[in-house]
C-alpha positions, 0 to 999 in steps of 0.5 A, a space after each residue: 699176501 694171503 691175509 690181504 686176499 682173505 680180507 678182500 674176499 670178506 669185504 666183497 661178501 659183505 658188500 654183496 650181502 648189503 646189496 642183497 639186503 637193500 634189494 630185498 628191502 626194496 622188493 619188500 616195500 614194493 610188494 607191500 605197496 602193491 598189497 596196500 594198493 590192492 587192499 585200498 582198491 578192493 575196499 573202495 570197490 566194495 558196493 556195500 560201503 556206498 550203501 552204508 554211507 547212503 543209509 547213514 546219511 538218510 538216517 541222519 537227515 530223514 528227509 530230502 527232496 526226493 522223499 518230499 516229492 514222493 509224498 506230495 504226489 501220493 493221494 492223501 485227501 484228508 491229510 496235509 503234506 506236513 502231516 504226512 511228512 511228520 509221520 514218515 519222519 517218525 517212521 524212518 527214525 525207527 531205523 533204516 535197513 537195506 538188502 540186495 534186491 533180487 532185481 539186481 542186474 549184476 555186473 555194472 549195476 546193482 540194486 538195493 531195497 531200502 526197508 523200515 519196519 520190515 517194509 520196502 519204502 525205496 530202491 537204490 541203484 548203484 553203478 561202477 564209477 568208470 571215471 576212475 578207470 585210469 586210477 585203478 591198477 587192478 580193475 576194481 572200480 569204486 561204486 556210485 549212486 546211479 539213482 534212488 526211488 521211493 515208494 511209500 504205498 506200504 504206509 497206506 492204511 484204511 478206515 472202515 466204520 459202520 454207523 447208522 445211515 443218519 450219522 456223519 463220519 469225519 477224518 481229520 475234520 473232513 466229512 466223508 461223502 456218500 462216495 465212500 459208502 461201500 455197503 448200505 441197508 445194513 440191518 440193526 441186529 436187535 431189530 433183525 426180526 422186524 424189518 419185514 413187518 415194519 417199513 422205515 426201520 433204521 439201517 446202517 451204512 459202512 464207510 471205507 477210506 483207503 488213502 491214509 498215510 499212517 493212522 487216523 481215528 474217525 470222528 463220528 457224529 450222531 443225529 444231534 451232532 454230538 461225538 459218538 464213540 462206538 462200543 464194540 462190546 455192545 449190540 446195535 441198541 447203542 444206536 437206538 434213541 431212548 424213548 422219553 420218560 413220558 413214553 416209558 411211563 405210559 408203556 410201563 403202565 400199559 404193560 402192568 395192566 396187559 400182563 395181568 390179563 395175559 397171564 390170567 388168559 394163558 393160565 386158564 383162570 376164570 374160563 377161556 372166553 371170559 379171560 379173553 374178553 378181559 384181555 381183548 381190550 388190550 389187544 390189537 384186534 386182528 393182530 398176530 397175538 389176537 389171532 394166536 389167542 383165538 386159535 388157542 381157545 379152539 384147541 383141546 390142549 387149552 385146558 383151564 381145569 388145573 389152575 385156580 389163580 395167578 398173581 403178577 408179582 412184578 413187571 419191569 420195563 427193560 427198554 423200549 424202541 420206537 419202530 415208527 408209525 406208532 409202533 414200539 418194541 418193548 422189552 419187559 420182564 415179569 414174575 408170576 405166582 400160579 396156584 395149582 391145587 395139589 401141586 405143592 404144599 401151597 400149590 403155588 409155583 413161581 415163574 420169571 419170564 422175559 418178553 419182547 412185545 410189539 405194541 401200537 399206539 393209536 390216538 393215545 390208546 396202546 394195544 399189544 400186537 405180538 409177543 415173543 418170550 426169550 427167557 
């Protein structure tokens, strides 16, 4: 009988142990199920997942009705909607990112900035989806897109170009009118010193156009309607029309004769009054240079005693600009040899000079008005 009681107690033990194990397994499964439910609910409640899905979709499609409407409503007078769309698609293809916006309200609404190349081009608002209120166990609602807003103003660039007032500027074959001129009456740098003396000298204007989505290179047409490309390394002489070969030949001949007489006068060869009389036929009488020569003859410093001869070895016409009303600005270089007795073994001294000379042509006759040495 003792053995039977012993076996009965062991049987009861194993039954209880089995029941415990089953209960433990059931409890474990139940606990794990709760954990899994919590994990799923937590994962679904992460707002970042919705943002990433939205950005992935936008990156794949690169275009939707909201973006198209935004672009269409932006001023772009010299561009078509299609051109703007292509630029925006190209920009977006470089990669879209996002960041939590400082304007987020917290709690039920969260805002994100959409970025491309570091610039904000849109905003995304997300809200907790309370339609799942009866389906969540731990109160962690999933998120949904509440609204989107695009702003491509950061894409706007402007074109600013300064050209002669008689030139035309085009953007995408659309001519810019005077309403886009922001500055006028700009002096040519190479003519800066002559605007007070001569009326009608050419000036420049600056055009500025702001509503460009992306970039556009302006097309510039000169007075002849030919495309002109500005060389930023050059001065404003690039805008000045070259004189005709006939004009250049005439000016070159005048300069050779004038400079021969001018150097004889300033070096004192042949006496002051005699040299002046020979020079005067090339001067605009009463002009600036004529008055300077007359004033020089009356000073004690105008001494001719130490010069015996002067020779103009060469004259080079570097360029000429028509200033209007028969006036020309002539750039000329000359090489001279002056003889000073006792100055050296031969007494000769060579000199190179560059000058800007204003001349006036009247009835086919050219006369020198002013002279400025610059080298």
